[in-house]
C-alpha positions in Angstrom: 59.2 -11.8 -3.3 57.2 -13.3 -6.1 56.6 -10.1 -8.2 54.7 -11.5 -11.2 52.6 -14.6 -11.9 50.9 -15.1 -15.2 49.6 -17.9 -17.4 50.6 -16.2 -20.7 53.9 -14.3 -20.4 53.8 -12.9 -24.0 52.9 -9.3 -23.9 53.0 -9.1 -20.1 56.7 -9.9 -19.4 58.5 -7.3 -21.4 62.2 -7.0 -21.8 62.5 -4.5 -19.0 60.7 -6.8 -16.5 62.7 -9.8 -17.7 66.1 -7.9 -17.3 65.3 -6.7 -13.8 64.0 -10.1 -12.5 67.0 -12.3 -11.5 65.0 -15.4 -10.7 62.6 -17.1 -13.1 60.4 -20.0 -12.2 58.7 -21.6 -15.2 56.2 -24.4 -14.8 54.6 -26.1 -17.8 53.5 -23.6 -20.4 51.2 -24.1 -23.4 53.7 -23.8 -26.2 57.4 -23.4 -27.0 57.1 -19.6 -27.6 55.8 -19.1 -24.0 58.8 -21.1 -22.6 61.2 -19.1 -24.9 59.7 -15.9 -23.5 60.4 -16.8 -19.9 63.7 -18.9 -19.9 65.0 -18.3 -23.4 64.7 -21.9 -24.3 61.7 -24.2 -25.2 62.2 -26.9 -22.5 59.2 -25.8 -20.3 56.7 -26.7 -23.0 57.7 -30.4 -22.7 57.0 -30.7 -19.0 54.3 -33.3 -18.1 54.3 -33.9 -14.3 52.3 -31.6 -12.1 54.5 -29.2 -10.1 57.6 -29.8 -12.3 59.4 -26.6 -13.2 62.6 -25.0 -14.4 64.5 -22.5 -12.2 66.8 -20.0 -13.9 69.0 -17.6 -12.0 70.3 -14.6 -14.0 71.2 -15.6 -17.5 72.0 -19.3 -16.9 74.2 -18.6 -13.8 72.2 -21.5 -12.5 69.6 -23.6 -14.4 67.9 -26.7 -13.0 64.9 -28.8 -13.2 62.9 -28.9 -10.0 59.8 -30.4 -8.4 57.5 -28.2 -6.2 56.5 -29.8 -2.8 52.9 -30.9 -2.4 51.0 -28.8 0.2 47.7 -30.4 -0.1 48.3 -33.3 2.3 45.7 -33.9 5.0 46.5 -32.5 8.4 45.8 -34.5 11.5 46.0 -32.6 14.8 48.7 -34.3 16.9 51.7 -33.3 19.1 53.8 -36.2 17.6 54.5 -36.6 13.9 53.8 -40.2 12.9 54.5 -41.4 9.4 51.9 -43.7 7.9 53.4 -46.8 6.5 51.7 -48.3 3.5 51.1 -52.0 4.1 48.5 -52.6 1.5 48.9 -55.2 -1.2 47.6 -54.5 -4.7 46.9 -57.2 -7.3 47.2 -56.0 -10.8 46.7 -57.7 -14.2 49.1 -57.5 -17.1 48.1 -53.9 -18.1 48.9 -52.6 -14.6 45.3 -51.8 -13.5 44.5 -53.0 -9.9 42.2 -56.0 -9.6 42.1 -56.1 -5.8 43.6 -54.1 -2.9 44.2 -55.7 0.5 44.8 -53.6 3.6 46.5 -55.0 6.7 43.6 -53.6 8.8 45.7 -51.7 11.1 45.3 -48.0 11.7 48.8 -46.6 11.6 47.5 -43.2 12.8 44.3 -41.9 14.4 43.5 -38.3 14.9 41.2 -35.4 14.1 41.3 -34.3 10.4 41.9 -30.5 10.3 41.9 -29.9 6.6 45.1 -29.6 4.5 48.5 -28.8 5.8 49.1 -25.5 4.0 46.2 -23.5 5.6 47.0 -24.9 9.0 50.7 -23.8 8.6 49.5 -20.4 7.6 47.1 -20.2 10.5 49.9 -21.1 12.9 52.2 -18.4 11.4 49.4 -15.8 11.7 48.7 -16.7 15.3 52.4 -16.7 16.2 52.9 -13.2 14.6 49.9 -11.8 16.6 51.3 -13.4 19.8 54.8 -12.0 19.3 53.5 -8.7 17.8 55.5 -9.3 14.5 54.5 -6.8 11.8 55.8 -5.9 8.4 55.1 -2.8 6.3 52.5 -3.4 3.6 53.8 -3.3 0.0 50.7 -1.3 -1.0 47.7 0.3 0.6 44.3 -1.4 0.9 41.9 -0.8 -2.0 39.3 1.9 -1.7 36.2 0.4 -0.1 32.9 0.6 -2.1 31.2 2.4 0.8 32.8 5.4 2.6 31.0 7.7 5.0 31.5 11.5 5.0 31.7 11.9 8.8 34.2 9.0 8.9 36.5 10.7 6.3 36.4 14.0 8.3 37.6 12.1 11.4 40.2 10.0 9.5 41.9 13.0 7.9 41.1 15.5 10.7 39.3 17.8 8.4 39.0 21.4 9.4 36.9 23.9 7.5 37.9 27.5 6.8 35.2 30.1 7.4 33.4 31.3 4.3 35.7 29.1 2.1 33.4 26.4 0.6 35.4 23.2 0.2 33.2 20.3 1.2 34.3 16.7 1.7 33.0 14.4 -1.1 35.2 11.3 -1.1 38.6 9.7 -1.0 41.1 9.4 -3.9 43.7 6.7 -4.5 47.2 7.2 -5.9 48.8 3.8 -6.1 52.0 5.1 -7.9 52.7 7.3 -4.9 51.5 4.7 -2.3 49.1 7.4 -1.1 45.4 7.9 -0.4 43.9 11.2 0.4 40.8 13.2 1.2 38.9 14.5 -1.8 37.2 17.8 -1.4 35.4 20.1 -3.9 37.0 23.5 -3.8 34.0 25.7 -4.7 35.2 29.2 -3.5 38.7 28.8 -4.7 38.1 26.5 -7.7 34.8 27.9 -9.2 32.2 26.0 -11.2 32.0 22.2 -11.6 30.4 19.6 -14.0 29.7 16.0 -12.8 29.6 13.5 -15.6 28.2 9.9 -15.4 25.7 7.5 -16.9 22.6 6.5 -14.9 23.2 4.4 -11.8 27.0 5.3 -11.8 26.8 7.3 -8.6 26.3 10.8 -10.1 23.0 11.4 -8.3 24.3 10.0 -5.0 27.4 12.4 -5.0 25.1 15.4 -5.5 23.1 14.2 -2.5 26.4 13.8 -0.6 27.6 17.3 -1.7 24.5 18.9 -0.3 24.7 17.0 3.0 28.4 17.8 3.4 27.7 21.5 2.8 24.8 21.9 5.2 26.6 20.0 8.0 29.8 22.0 7.5 28.8 25.6 6.7 26.2 27.8 8.4 23.5 29.8 6.5 25.7 32.9 7.1 28.5 31.3 5.0 26.5 29.5 2.4 23.1 29.6 0.6 22.1 26.9 -1.8 19.5 26.6 -4.6 18.8 23.1 -5.9 17.3 22.4 -9.3 16.5 18.7 -9.3 15.6 17.3 -12.8 16.5 13.8 -11.8 14.9 11.5 -9.2 13.9 14.5 -7.1 15.7 13.0 -4.1 17.0 16.5 -3.1 13.5 17.3 -1.9 14.5 16.2 1.6 16.8 19.2 2.0 14.1 21.9 1.3 13.7 22.8 5.0 17.5 23.2 5.7 18.3 26.8 6.6 21.1 26.9 4.0 18.7 25.8 1.2 16.7 28.7 -0.2 14.6 26.5 -2.5 14.4 23.1 -4.3 13.1 23.5 -7.8 11.7 20.7 -10.0 11.1 20.2 -13.7 7.4 21.2 -13.5 8.2 24.5 -11.6 8.5 26.7 -14.7 8.1 30.0 -12.9 10.6 29.1 -10.2 13.2 28.0 -12.7 13.2 31.3 -14.7 12.8 33.4 -11.5 15.8 31.7 -9.9 18.0 32.5 -12.9 16.8 36.1 -12.8 17.3 36.3 -9.0 20.9 35.1 -9.3 21.5 37.7 -12.0 20.1 40.4 -9.8 22.2 39.3 -6.8 25.3 39.5 -9.0 24.4 43.0 -10.1 24.0 44.1 -6.5 27.4 42.6 -5.6 29.1 44.1 -8.6 28.3 47.6 -7.2 29.1 46.6 -3.7 32.5 45.1 -4.6 33.6 48.0 -6.8 35.7 49.6 -4.1 37.2 46.2 -2.9 39.0 44.9 -5.9 35.7 43.8 -7.6 35.6 40.2 -6.2 34.1 38.3 -3.3 37.3 37.2 -1.5 38.8 40.6 -1.4 35.6 42.1 -0.2 35.4 39.7 2.8 39.0 40.2 3.7 39.1 44.0 3.4 35.7 45.1 4.5 35.4 42.9 7.5 31.9 42.0 6.5 30.6 38.5 5.5 28.4 37.7 2.6 27.2 34.2 2.0 28.6 32.1 -0.9 25.7 31.1 -3.2 25.7 27.7 -4.8 23.3 26.7 -7.5 23.1 23.0 -8.4 21.4 21.8 -11.6 21.0 18.1 -11.4 20.2 16.8 -14.9 21.2 19.6 -17.2 19.9 17.8 -20.4 16.3 18.0 -19.1 16.9 21.6 -18.0 18.1 22.6 -21.4 15.3 20.7 -23.1 12.6 22.5 -21.1 14.1 25.9 -20.3 17.2 26.3 -22.6 15.6 28.6 -25.1 14.3 31.0 -22.5 17.3 31.1 -20.1 20.4 29.8 -21.9 21.9 33.2 -22.9 21.4 34.6 -19.4 22.8 31.4 -17.8 25.9 31.5 -19.9 26.5 35.2 -19.0 26.0 34.4 -15.3 28.4 31.4 -15.3 31.1 33.4 -17.0 31.3 36.1 -14.3 29.7 34.5 -11.3 32.8 33.3 -9.4 34.2 36.8 -8.6 30.8 37.6 -7.0 30.7 34.6 -4.8 28.2 32.7 -6.9 29.0 29.1 -8.1 27.3 26.5 -10.3 27.5 22.7 -10.1 25.8 20.8 -13.0 25.4 17.1 -13.9 25.4 15.5 -17.3 25.1 12.0 -18.6 27.3 12.5 -21.7 30.5 14.4 -22.4 28.7 16.7 -24.8 25.5 17.1 -22.8 26.4 20.7 -21.9 26.8 23.1 -24.8 30.4 24.1 -25.3 29.6 27.8 -24.9 28.5 27.0 -21.3 30.9 24.2 -20.5 33.9 26.5 -21.1 32.8 28.4 -17.9 32.7 25.2 -15.8 36.4 24.2 -15.8 36.3 21.5 -13.1 35.2 18.0 -13.8 34.3 14.8 -12.0 33.7 11.7 -14.0 31.9 8.5 -13.1 31.2 5.6 -15.5 30.8 6.8 -19.1 29.5 4.9 -22.1 32.5 5.8 -24.2 35.9 5.1 -22.7 37.4 7.9 -24.8 35.3 10.4 -22.9 37.7 10.1 -19.9 40.6 11.2 -22.0 38.7 14.2 -23.6 37.4 15.4 -20.2 40.5 14.7 -18.0 43.6 15.6 -20.0 44.3 12.5 -22.1 44.3 10.0 -19.3 44.4 6.2 -19.9 42.7 5.5 -16.6 39.1 4.1 -16.4 37.1 3.9 -13.2 36.3 0.5 -11.7 32.8 -0.7 -12.3 31.6 0.2 -8.8 28.8 2.6 -7.9 30.3 5.9 -6.8 33.8 5.1 -8.3 35.1 7.8 -10.6 38.1 9.8 -11.9 39.2 13.3 -10.9 42.1 15.5 -12.0 44.2 17.0 -9.3 47.9 17.4 -10.1 47.3 14.3 -12.3 44.3 12.0 -12.8 43.3 9.7 -9.9 40.6 7.2 -9.2 38.3 8.1 -6.3 35.3 6.8 -4.4 32.4 9.2 -3.5 31.4 9.2 0.2 27.8 8.9 1.4 26.1 10.4 4.5 25.0 7.0 5.8 23.4 3.7 4.8 20.9 4.2 2.0 17.9 2.9 4.0 18.5 5.4 6.8 19.3 8.4 4.6 16.1 10.3 4.9 15.9 9.8 8.6 19.5 11.0 9.2 19.0 14.0 7.0 15.8 15.1 8.7 17.5 14.8 12.1 20.4 16.9 10.9 18.0 19.6 9.5 16.0 19.8 12.7 19.3 20.3 14.6 20.2 23.1 12.2 16.8 24.8 12.5 17.3 24.8 16.3 20.9 26.2 15.9 19.8 28.9 13.4 16.2 29.9 14.2 16.3 33.3 12.6 18.8 32.8 9.7 17.9 31.2 6.4 18.4 31.6 2.7 15.8 33.6 0.9 13.2 31.8 -1.1 12.9 32.1 -4.9 10.2 34.8 -5.6 7.1 33.6 -7.4 3.9 35.2 -8.4 1.5 34.7 -5.5 -1.9 33.2 -6.2 -3.5 35.8 -4.0 -2.0 39.3 -3.5 -3.0 40.4 0.0 -2.7 43.8 1.6 0.0 42.4 3.9 2.1 41.4 0.8 2.4 44.9 -0.5 1.7 47.2 2.4 5.2 48.7 2.3 4.4 50.2 -1.0 1.2 51.9 0.3 2.1 55.5 1.1 -1.2 57.3 0.8 -2.6 58.5 -2.5 0.9 59.1 -3.8 1.4 55.3 -4.1 -1.6 52.8 -4.2 -0.6 49.2 -4.9 -2.7 47.5 -7.5 -0.9 44.2 -8.2 2.3 42.3 -8.9 4.0 42.2 -12.3 4.5 38.7 -13.5 7.9 39.1 -15.2 9.8 41.2 -12.6 7.6 40.3 -9.6 7.6 44.0 -8.7 4.6 45.6 -6.9 3.0 48.0 -9.3 1.3 51.2 -7.9 -0.9 54.0 -9.1 
């Protein structure tokens, strides 16, 4: 096996590689130091002929000058090998340049030109190996493709969900050192809160889209309720009718943003009281009580814009929520374009990180435990820390041009499957307060509804 080929061996072929490589083939190199690096003598720098090389076995167990065979000869398709005899006469003047060339006029060989010999020999070998079913084990796995589909990964790795354990498929990771590729999921219930980092057009927005798609196609609204805050391109709007999605909130929806944070805080308070006799956490409650409460996932896509618009009003409450939310079955996923885009007080409660392309290469090391890896410059290619740091490729629901159509079809199927179950909407102050809206508070003259309070959204009565 040829294990290493390089034009400039200095800095590439270290002492360890040199000692463990018994055979060295050195063609012409640029200078004497390159030759010295390869064969411990300067001779290869003096080579002039194309294809001429020095072969060294061990440390001068065998050392010889050689000439590589020419593989670029034209190949003529024929059952019989015929050697072409050169019968031409060349007239040269005293400096050796030809003045006139006379051919004998005879065609020593006629046939159909099929390109060069080397590719035809390779084609013959490939065809023969297919015919005889000859196969060898690959030295390494194929590279991760730039486009991977969620449903395809589920089938490839025989993915099976666990009820009420939110762990959606988001991509595939590559571990070249272990000769291994594997399914990458996002353990929400077991792992807690996540931050997704990446510059614009790195695949960050696309993976949020894929995360929502993977969740709604894997988990029922009994198992999972989602609230999406989209401060980016607003592509998450297409999921607003899914039964698992309570609401999709945008930058301009000021009331919904603040009301959603308060609503999550209220749910956690209710669950704190409910879980008091069951170890105080969601997983124990579901195992011990025999009852099922839905996991609640809140996605904030574009935290910098959220913080700019609503940070002063909600940051303290949001930090408190993210600190305690996991034990109550509530989880947050946030996205940021920079490593310090989320304040440290909040970031400490979001311990799990996914990284796409970043502007500063040192960000990968600071976010993912001092790694030297950098993701390839491919949309959706990133880094993730499992037992160690691996490169991974995010999966997509389908081709980009068919995305909205496929998503709407899936949502319609879900609405048919769960006609009476859906996540509750974010409460907002209604423009018109009708009798129907507050009739449950009307109990005669003891309680007469007069309106709705803006802050708490409670119905106020006389």
